C-alpha positions in Angstrom: -5.4 -39.8 -6.6 -7.3 -40.9 -9.5 -9.8 -38.1 -8.9 -7.0 -35.6 -9.2 -5.6 -37.1 -12.5 -9.2 -37.3 -14.0 -10.0 -33.7 -13.0 -6.9 -32.1 -13.5 -8.4 -29.1 -15.3 -10.9 -28.4 -12.5 -8.0 -28.6 -10.0 -5.9 -26.3 -12.1 -8.8 -23.8 -12.4 -9.4 -24.0 -8.6 -5.8 -23.2 -7.9 -5.6 -20.4 -10.3 -8.6 -18.7 -9.1 -7.4 -19.0 -5.4 -4.3 -17.4 -6.4 -6.4 -14.6 -8.2 -8.3 -14.0 -5.1 -5.1 -13.6 -2.9 -3.3 -11.4 -5.5 -4.4 -8.1 -4.1 -3.9 -8.9 -0.6 -0.2 -9.6 -1.2 0.3 -6.5 -3.4 -1.3 -4.4 -0.6 0.9 -6.1 2.0 4.2 -5.6 -0.2 3.4 -1.9 -0.5 4.6 0.1 2.6 3.8 3.5 3.7 0.9 5.7 4.7 -2.4 6.3 2.8 -3.4 9.9 2.2 -6.2 9.6 5.1 -3.6 8.1 7.4 -1.3 11.2 6.7 -4.0 13.5 7.6 -4.7 12.0 10.9 -1.0 11.7 11.6 -0.9 15.5 10.9 -3.9 16.6 12.8 -3.3 14.1 16.0 0.5 14.0 16.3 1.6 17.2 14.5 3.5 15.3 12.0 5.9 17.0 9.7 5.6 16.7 6.0 8.7 16.9 4.0 8.6 16.9 0.2 11.7 15.5 -1.4 11.0 16.5 -5.0 12.9 19.3 -6.7 12.1 22.9 -6.0 10.2 23.3 -9.4 8.1 20.2 -8.8 7.4 21.6 -5.2 6.4 25.0 -6.4 4.1 23.7 -8.9 1.9 21.8 -6.2 2.5 20.6 -2.5 0.8 19.5 0.5 -0.5 22.4 2.5 2.3 23.2 5.2 5.0 20.8 3.7 8.7 21.5 3.7 10.8 21.3 0.5 13.9 19.2 1.1 15.2 17.9 -2.4 16.4 14.2 -2.1 19.9 15.4 -3.1 20.2 17.7 -0.1 18.4 15.5 2.4 21.3 14.5 4.5 22.6 18.2 4.9 19.2 20.0 5.0 16.9 17.6 6.9 18.3 18.2 10.2 18.2 21.9 9.8 14.6 21.9 8.5 13.2 19.3 11.1 15.1 19.8 14.3 12.6 17.7 16.6 13.5 14.1 15.6 10.9 12.7 18.0 7.9 14.0 15.9 6.5 11.8 13.2 8.0 12.6 9.7 6.1 12.0 6.4 8.1 11.9 3.3 6.4 12.7 0.0 7.4 12.7 -3.8 5.5 12.5 -7.0 4.6 8.8 -6.8 6.7 7.2 -3.8 9.9 6.2 -5.2 12.1 9.0 -4.3 10.3 9.3 -0.8 11.2 5.6 -0.3 14.8 6.2 -0.8 14.6 9.1 1.6 13.2 7.0 4.1 16.2 5.0 4.8 18.5 8.1 4.8 16.1 9.9 7.2 16.0 6.8 9.7 19.9 6.8 9.6 19.9 10.5 10.7 17.8 9.5 13.7 14.1 10.1 12.4 12.9 6.7 13.8 9.1 7.8 13.0 9.7 8.7 9.5 7.1 7.1 7.0 6.2 7.5 3.3 3.0 8.9 1.8 2.2 5.8 -0.4 1.6 6.7 -3.9 3.1 10.2 -3.3 1.3 13.4 -4.7 -0.6 11.3 -7.2 -2.3 9.3 -4.3 -2.8 12.8 -2.5 -4.6 14.5 -5.5 -6.4 11.5 -6.3 -7.9 11.6 -2.7 -9.0 15.3 -3.5 -7.1 16.5 -0.5 -5.8 20.1 -0.5 -2.6 21.3 -2.1 -1.1 24.7 -2.5 1.2 26.1 -5.1 4.0 28.7 -4.3 
C-alpha cells in the first residue's frame, strides 16, 4: 500500500494510458451498423435492398447505385410498397447515419427484421470511394 501512495503519479499515468488504449475499442463497439464494405458484400451475396431515407433533393444529388428513396417522414407508408419482400436484408442510408438509425426501429416494427444501417451514411460511402449516381 505504501508503494501506491509513494508512486500515486505513476499509478495515475498507468490508469490513464490504459483508458486511452481502450477508448477506440469502446467507441467502435458503441457504434452499430454496417461498414460500406459490408454493405457491398450484403448487396452482392444476399441481394440486399438499399433504401435511402433522405429527402428527394438530397437523394437526387447523390445516392448509392440502385438504391430507392423513401424519405423518413413517409417511411411507415411507403416502405411496404417499395420493399415488398420482408425477408431480404434491408440497408437504410442517410447523410451521416442519424436518420437511418431512426428509420431502423420503424422498419423493424413493420416486419423488416434483417434491416440494418450504413454506419456513417453517404459520407462514409463516399469516403470509401464507392460508386454513387445522381438523378
